[in-house]
KOLKETI-692761 format. One line per field, with one value per residue (C-alpha): x, y, z; residue number from 1. Coordinates in steps of 0.1 Angstrom, whole numbers, plus 5000, padded with zeros to 4 digits. Each point is the difference from the previous one (the first is absolute). Layout:
// residues N
c1	X, ...
c2	Y, ...
c3	Z, ...
num	NUM, ...
//
This chain:
// residues 492
c1	4853, 5011, 5027, 5010, 5004, 5022, 5023, 5002, 5008, 5019, 4980, 4991, 4961, 4990, 5036, 5013, 4990, 4971, 4992, 4969, 5025, 5024, 4968, 4989, 5036, 5000, 4965, 5012, 5028, 4976, 4983, 5030, 5016, 4965, 5008, 5038, 5000, 4971, 5023, 5035, 4990, 4976, 5003, 5026, 4982, 4970, 5021, 5018, 4971, 4970, 5009, 5025, 5028, 5021, 4991, 5018, 4982, 5000, 5026, 5003, 5020, 5032, 4997, 4981, 4971, 5015, 5032, 4978, 4983, 5030, 5014, 4967, 5002, 5037, 4999, 4965, 5014, 5031, 4988, 4971, 5030, 5018, 4968, 4999, 5026, 4978, 4968, 5023, 5008, 4964, 4988, 5028, 4986, 4963, 4986, 4962, 4980, 5000, 5040, 5019, 4996, 4964, 4985, 5010, 4984, 4965, 5008, 5015, 4976, 4976, 5026, 5019, 4970, 4988, 5036, 5005, 4968, 5011, 5030, 4979, 4975, 4984, 4988, 5037, 5007, 5029, 5033, 4997, 5023, 4975, 4988, 5037, 5004, 4966, 5008, 5038, 4988, 4972, 5026, 5025, 4971, 4992, 5035, 5003, 4965, 5010, 5028, 4984, 4982, 5027, 5030, 4977, 4985, 5034, 5014, 4970, 5014, 5025, 4974, 4981, 5028, 5039, 5006, 5017, 4986, 4965, 5002, 5020, 4968, 4974, 5020, 5003, 4962, 4994, 5026, 4980, 4967, 5013, 5013, 4966, 4988, 5022, 4998, 4964, 5004, 5030, 4981, 4965, 5005, 5018, 4976, 4972, 5018, 5007, 4965, 4984, 5025, 4998, 4979, 5021, 5030, 5011, 5024, 5007, 5007, 4975, 4992, 5008, 4963, 4990, 5030, 4980, 4970, 5023, 5016, 4967, 4989, 5035, 4992, 4967, 5011, 5030, 4978, 4972, 5028, 5014, 4966, 4992, 5038, 4991, 4967, 5013, 5030, 4986, 4983, 5031, 5019, 4973, 5000, 5036, 4997, 4974, 5017, 5033, 5018, 5034, 5021, 5038, 5002, 5014, 4985, 5030, 5005, 4994, 5029, 5007, 5007, 5036, 5003, 4984, 5024, 5029, 4985, 4997, 5037, 5008, 4983, 5025, 4980, 4972, 5016, 5019, 4965, 4990, 5031, 4991, 4965, 5012, 5023, 4972, 4974, 5001, 4997, 4965, 4996, 4981, 4972, 4992, 4990, 5030, 4987, 4966, 5012, 5020, 4969, 4980, 5023, 5024, 4976, 4970, 4981, 4993, 4986, 5033, 5011, 4978, 5018, 5036, 4987, 4983, 5033, 5016, 4973, 5010, 5036, 4992, 4974, 5024, 5028, 4976, 4989, 5036, 5013, 4996, 5018, 5026, 5006, 5005, 5022, 5023, 4990, 4981, 5034, 5011, 4966, 4997, 5035, 4995, 4966, 5012, 5031, 4979, 4975, 5029, 5012, 4966, 4992, 5036, 4989, 4967, 5021, 5022, 4973, 4977, 4961, 4996, 4993, 4971, 5026, 5020, 4967, 4993, 5038, 4988, 4969, 5021, 5022, 4970, 4988, 5034, 5003, 4974, 5024, 5018, 4970, 4980, 5029, 5009, 4962, 5003, 5033, 5009, 4972, 5009, 5037, 4990, 4980, 5032, 5019, 4973, 5010, 5034, 4998, 4982, 5027, 5025, 4987, 4969, 4975, 4981, 4990, 4976, 4987, 5035, 5012, 4968, 5002, 5029, 4980, 4975, 5029, 5015, 4967, 4993, 5034, 4994, 4966, 5017, 5029, 4974, 4976, 5031, 5016, 4968, 4990, 5035, 5003, 4965, 5018, 5032, 4982, 4979, 4966, 4975, 4964, 4988, 5018, 4994, 5018, 5009, 5035, 5028, 5021, 5031, 4977, 4988, 5038, 5009, 4967, 5009, 5040, 4988, 4977, 5020, 5036, 4991, 4984, 5032, 5023, 4975, 4996, 5039, 5006, 4973, 5017, 5035, 4992, 4983, 5033, 5008, 4966, 5006, 4967, 4995, 4968, 5022, 5013, 4963, 4989, 5031, 4993, 4965, 5009, 5022, 4975, 4978, 5022, 5009, 4961, 4998, 5032, 4983
c2	4831, 5027, 4977, 4992, 5037, 5008, 4971, 5012, 5035, 4990, 5023, 5000, 4999, 5033, 5019, 5018, 4997, 4977, 4975, 5025, 5028, 4975, 4992, 5036, 5011, 4974, 5007, 5036, 4986, 4978, 5030, 5024, 4972, 4997, 5040, 4997, 4971, 5014, 5032, 4982, 4970, 5016, 5039, 4995, 4973, 5025, 5026, 4979, 4980, 5019, 5033, 4985, 5021, 4971, 5000, 5014, 5032, 5010, 5029, 5024, 5027, 4986, 4968, 4968, 4993, 4967, 5017, 5029, 4975, 4981, 5036, 5008, 4968, 5004, 5035, 5003, 4970, 5016, 5030, 4986, 4977, 5033, 5011, 4970, 5014, 5034, 4976, 4981, 5032, 5010, 4969, 5005, 5035, 4989, 5000, 4991, 4981, 4971, 4998, 5012, 4973, 4988, 5034, 4999, 4967, 5018, 5035, 4985, 4972, 5020, 5025, 4967, 4985, 5032, 5003, 4966, 4998, 5033, 4984, 4977, 5027, 4985, 5027, 5014, 4999, 4975, 5016, 5034, 5019, 5016, 4966, 4992, 5031, 4994, 4965, 5012, 5026, 4977, 4974, 5022, 5013, 4963, 4988, 5030, 4991, 4963, 5009, 5017, 4965, 4977, 5011, 5003, 4967, 4982, 5021, 4988, 4966, 5013, 5018, 4972, 4979, 5002, 4963, 4990, 4964, 5014, 5027, 4975, 4976, 5029, 5014, 4963, 4998, 5035, 4993, 4970, 5018, 5029, 4975, 4982, 5035, 5009, 4965, 5000, 5032, 4988, 4966, 5013, 5031, 4982, 4974, 5026, 5022, 4969, 4986, 5034, 5006, 4964, 5009, 5025, 4974, 4972, 4976, 5026, 5029, 5028, 5007, 5032, 5010, 4996, 5019, 5030, 4977, 4979, 5030, 5016, 4969, 4996, 5038, 4991, 4969, 5012, 5028, 4976, 4979, 5031, 5007, 4965, 5002, 5032, 4989, 4972, 5014, 5036, 4978, 4982, 5031, 5011, 4966, 5003, 5033, 4990, 4966, 5008, 5016, 5016, 4994, 5013, 5033, 5028, 5027, 5025, 5033, 4994, 4998, 5021, 4986, 5009, 4983, 4971, 4996, 5005, 4967, 4985, 5001, 4989, 4969, 4983, 4964, 5016, 5016, 4966, 4986, 5030, 4994, 4962, 5011, 5025, 4974, 4973, 5024, 4979, 4964, 4996, 5020, 4968, 5008, 5034, 5011, 4987, 4962, 5012, 5010, 4969, 4980, 5022, 5003, 4972, 4972, 5017, 4995, 5026, 4975, 4985, 5027, 4987, 4966, 5017, 5018, 4970, 4979, 5021, 4995, 4963, 5008, 5034, 4988, 4972, 5025, 5024, 4974, 4991, 5035, 4998, 4966, 5012, 5031, 4978, 4975, 5021, 5038, 5022, 5011, 4970, 4986, 5032, 4995, 4964, 5002, 5029, 4980, 4971, 5021, 5015, 4966, 4989, 5031, 4992, 4965, 5014, 5025, 4973, 4975, 5026, 4995, 4992, 4964, 4983, 4983, 5033, 5013, 4972, 5011, 5035, 4991, 4977, 5033, 5022, 4974, 5003, 5038, 5002, 4992, 5032, 5020, 4985, 5005, 5036, 5010, 4994, 5000, 5037, 5011, 4981, 5013, 5036, 4996, 4986, 5035, 5018, 4986, 5002, 5037, 5006, 4979, 5022, 5034, 5000, 5007, 4973, 5017, 4975, 5021, 5009, 4965, 4986, 5025, 4983, 4970, 5017, 5017, 4965, 4987, 5030, 4997, 4966, 5007, 5031, 4975, 4973, 5020, 5020, 4968, 4986, 5029, 5006, 4963, 5006, 5027, 4984, 4966, 5020, 4993, 5019, 4993, 5018, 4973, 4964, 4982, 5024, 4984, 4983, 4972, 5019, 5021, 4972, 4988, 5037, 5003, 4965, 5011, 5034, 4987, 4968, 5016, 5029, 4979, 4979, 5031, 5013, 4967, 4998, 5035, 5006, 4972, 5019, 5029, 4974, 4984, 5032, 4997, 4992, 5000, 4966, 4988, 4998, 5035, 5014, 4984, 5013, 5035, 4998, 4991, 5029, 5023, 4987, 5005, 5034, 5013, 4980, 5019, 5031
c3	5220, 5020, 5011, 4967, 4991, 5030, 4991, 4965, 5008, 5032, 5021, 5037, 5010, 5018, 4996, 4971, 4964, 4993, 4970, 4992, 4994, 4976, 4981, 4996, 4989, 4975, 4988, 4992, 4983, 4978, 4988, 4998, 4972, 4983, 4991, 4997, 4977, 4973, 4998, 5002, 4976, 4973, 4997, 4978, 4981, 4999, 4986, 4974, 4986, 5010, 4993, 4973, 5010, 4991, 4963, 4972, 4995, 5039, 5010, 5028, 4983, 4987, 5022, 4989, 5019, 5014, 5013, 5015, 5020, 5009, 5014, 5017, 5019, 5010, 5008, 5020, 5022, 5005, 5008, 5023, 5019, 5009, 5015, 5022, 5028, 5000, 5007, 5026, 5018, 4997, 5016, 5029, 5007, 5003, 5033, 5004, 5023, 4976, 4999, 4970, 4973, 5004, 4993, 4961, 4997, 5007, 4983, 4968, 4990, 4978, 4985, 4987, 4985, 4981, 4986, 4991, 4980, 4980, 4987, 4981, 4989, 4967, 4980, 4991, 4964, 4989, 4987, 5010, 5018, 5021, 5011, 5012, 5017, 5021, 5008, 5010, 5023, 5016, 5003, 5019, 5025, 5006, 5007, 5026, 5014, 5004, 5018, 5027, 5010, 4991, 5021, 5033, 4992, 5000, 5030, 5020, 5002, 5023, 5023, 5007, 5016, 5006, 5001, 4969, 4999, 5004, 4977, 4974, 5003, 4995, 4969, 4986, 5003, 4985, 4971, 4992, 5002, 4978, 4975, 4996, 4996, 4973, 4983, 4997, 4980, 4981, 4992, 4994, 4976, 4972, 5000, 4998, 4972, 4980, 5001, 4993, 4968, 4988, 4973, 4984, 4996, 4977, 5015, 5031, 4976, 4998, 4961, 4986, 4992, 5037, 5017, 5012, 5011, 5020, 5019, 5007, 5015, 5021, 5012, 5014, 5013, 5020, 5013, 5013, 5017, 5019, 5012, 5011, 5021, 5015, 5012, 5016, 5014, 5020, 5025, 5009, 5009, 5024, 5012, 5009, 5014, 5025, 5011, 5008, 5030, 5000, 5032, 4991, 4985, 5008, 5022, 5001, 4980, 4963, 4982, 4967, 4966, 5003, 5035, 4985, 4967, 5027, 5017, 4968, 4991, 5039, 4991, 4979, 5004, 4982, 4976, 4990, 4996, 4978, 4977, 4997, 4992, 4969, 4988, 4998, 4986, 4967, 5018, 4992, 4967, 4984, 5027, 4983, 4967, 4984, 5008, 4988, 4966, 4997, 5008, 4976, 4967, 5004, 5017, 4979, 5033, 5022, 5027, 5001, 5022, 5027, 4996, 5003, 5031, 5014, 4994, 5026, 5025, 5016, 5005, 5014, 5024, 5013, 5004, 5018, 5022, 5008, 5007, 5039, 5003, 4975, 5018, 5032, 4983, 4979, 5009, 4979, 4984, 4987, 4990, 4979, 4984, 4991, 4983, 4978, 4990, 4993, 4980, 4980, 4991, 4990, 4978, 4981, 4992, 4985, 4979, 4987, 4993, 4983, 4990, 4965, 5004, 5021, 5020, 5009, 5009, 5025, 5015, 5004, 5015, 5027, 5003, 5009, 5027, 5015, 4997, 5021, 5029, 5000, 4990, 5033, 5022, 4987, 5006, 5035, 5012, 4991, 5021, 5028, 4995, 4999, 5030, 5018, 4987, 5017, 5034, 4989, 4995, 5033, 5018, 4983, 5001, 5027, 4967, 4983, 4967, 4989, 4970, 4986, 5003, 4984, 4974, 4985, 4997, 4979, 4983, 4991, 4987, 4977, 4984, 4994, 4984, 4980, 4986, 4994, 4981, 4982, 4989, 4988, 4979, 4986, 4993, 4982, 4978, 4994, 4989, 4973, 5014, 4981, 5010, 4970, 4976, 4987, 5016, 5028, 5007, 4979, 5011, 5010, 5023, 5016, 5011, 5008, 5025, 5016, 5002, 5017, 5024, 5013, 4999, 5021, 5026, 5000, 5006, 5026, 5021, 5003, 5005, 5030, 5019, 5004, 5025, 5021, 5011, 5021, 5017, 5037, 5018, 5012, 5020, 5030, 4995, 4996, 5033, 5018, 4987, 5009, 5036, 5000, 4989, 5026, 5030, 4989, 5000, 5034, 5013, 4991
num	1, 2, 3, 4, 5, 6, 7, 8, 9, 10, 11, 12, 13, 14, 15, 16, 17, 18, 19, 20, 21, 22, 23, 24, 25, 26, 27, 28, 29, 30, 31, 32, 33, 34, 35, 36, 37, 38, 39, 40, 41, 42, 43, 44, 45, 46, 47, 48, 49, 50, 51, 52, 53, 54, 55, 56, 57, 58, 59, 60, 61, 62, 63, 64, 65, 66, 67, 68, 69, 70, 71, 72, 73, 74, 75, 76, 77, 78, 79, 80, 81, 82, 83, 84, 85, 86, 87, 88, 89, 90, 91, 92, 93, 94, 95, 96, 97, 98, 99, 100, 101, 102, 103, 104, 105, 106, 107, 108, 109, 110, 111, 112, 113, 114, 115, 116, 117, 118, 119, 120, 121, 122, 123, 124, 125, 126, 127, 128, 129, 130, 131, 132, 133, 134, 135, 136, 137, 138, 139, 140, 141, 142, 143, 144, 145, 146, 147, 148, 149, 150, 151, 152, 153, 154, 155, 156, 157, 158, 159, 160, 161, 162, 163, 164, 165, 166, 167, 168, 169, 170, 171, 172, 173, 174, 175, 176, 177, 178, 179, 180, 181, 182, 183, 184, 185, 186, 187, 188, 189, 190, 191, 192, 193, 194, 195, 196, 197, 198, 199, 200, 201, 202, 203, 204, 205, 206, 207, 208, 209, 210, 211, 212, 213, 214, 215, 216, 217, 218, 219, 220, 221, 222, 223, 224, 225, 226, 227, 228, 229, 230, 231, 232, 233, 234, 235, 236, 237, 238, 239, 240, 241, 242, 243, 244, 245, 246, 247, 248, 249, 250, 251, 252, 253, 254, 255, 256, 257, 258, 259, 260, 261, 262, 263, 264, 265, 266, 267, 268, 269, 270, 271, 272, 273, 274, 275, 276, 277, 278, 279, 280, 281, 282, 283, 284, 285, 286, 287, 288, 289, 290, 291, 292, 293, 294, 295, 296, 297, 298, 299, 300, 301, 302, 303, 304, 305, 306, 307, 308, 309, 310, 311, 312, 313, 314, 315, 316, 317, 318, 319, 320, 321, 322, 323, 324, 325, 326, 327, 328, 329, 330, 331, 332, 333, 334, 335, 336, 337, 338, 339, 340, 341, 342, 343, 344, 345, 346, 347, 348, 349, 350, 351, 352, 353, 354, 355, 356, 357, 358, 359, 360, 361, 362, 363, 364, 365, 366, 367, 368, 369, 370, 371, 372, 373, 374, 375, 376, 377, 378, 379, 380, 381, 382, 383, 384, 385, 386, 387, 388, 389, 390, 391, 392, 393, 394, 395, 396, 397, 398, 399, 400, 401, 402, 403, 404, 405, 406, 407, 408, 409, 410, 411, 412, 413, 414, 415, 416, 417, 418, 419, 420, 421, 422, 423, 424, 425, 426, 427, 428, 429, 430, 431, 432, 433, 434, 435, 436, 437, 438, 439, 440, 441, 442, 443, 444, 445, 446, 447, 448, 449, 450, 451, 452, 453, 454, 455, 456, 457, 458, 459, 460, 461, 462, 463, 464, 465, 466, 467, 468, 469, 470, 471, 472, 473, 474, 475, 476, 477, 478, 479, 480, 481, 482, 483, 484, 485, 486, 487, 488, 489, 490, 491, 492
//
């Protein structure tokens, strides 16, 4: 088994990073994604369908409850994303006996767990402005607390090793495990909520006399799911802290935030990745709340959302496993570009075919399987490319800046989550969905929901490929840069 693990990660027995560290790193990612997904995928639905801010009687001031939720999701995530460079700078200033990244796994596990559960507090009254304010404040706090662990977690990968192939292998496994954690939550929660609310429905539609009983059941179901997620996740944070070791990290005078921001703008290769990530923020909107709303109100089967997310898994798994080979064969840059252009074509076909016939749903299902390819590649390769830009920055300036560089990855992720949640809730509003009505959506609303979810993905897939044509760190160049860095250190 040990021989297999060394081959899997490309590690050398007794030298440098070892398989048990890569496994511990991946386990932490699994726990982290249990928490991230219960918030990212279901807090919006908790607000619209359990607290009924998607109902016709809900309003926050002059704004409808639905759009208030949309603005909350977008505003909080963008605010949170702007905090990432600050947290990255804090990580780069951190000096402890455990390193600069690992300590945050230990320090932040409990605070993240507590605030996650508070986001789904089940005793709040539905459709009350005070309830919306409380959830909003707690959600903003959650986003800040989560950032404090998220940025150093991803930065830790560059502290474990400076070998781009080993780092790529570690990130491949870690992202697969992270996807498994996210997938479990994404698949199981709709099945659970659909089962516990089935008694209130006829042909998949909640009957008007049971609207409030259904909402109350959802409140408690989401709360219990959140508790289960954090109970499972917290030990995994501590396991990752205990079983990893930082080898490549700065030991010089801690940089200021201003200095780190200057470093960021000197790292043009990283900025291209960031621009690509921002443009690609809507490429997987179907996996966020919009996809759940489509399953619940158009397909009239909440559990169908589990099938939507599962269909992406085969393509994503195969693509993820092939990333190391694809990177060697085509380079990370061209692998990234090709799979996203392919994804754009697939989504365009899905859009023109539509969904309003059984055979069209089969085409959509095949399309989702194929969309797993760009999703699987993106989930891994951007982390590996950002790791390479850390080496590029050190080669160019003599400073590594793991924190500020990987803060850009978390920024990309959060902008994607912000757009996913916003487009989903905006689509909910534009489609005229009202959980207090029977039926909750009209035929023209179903078409609007489909168009928004799919077209936003088409545009995003094509747009994110454009900046990467200008990215120029190849695998060969990365090895040359690392050799130059080591020669400079040896010369000193």
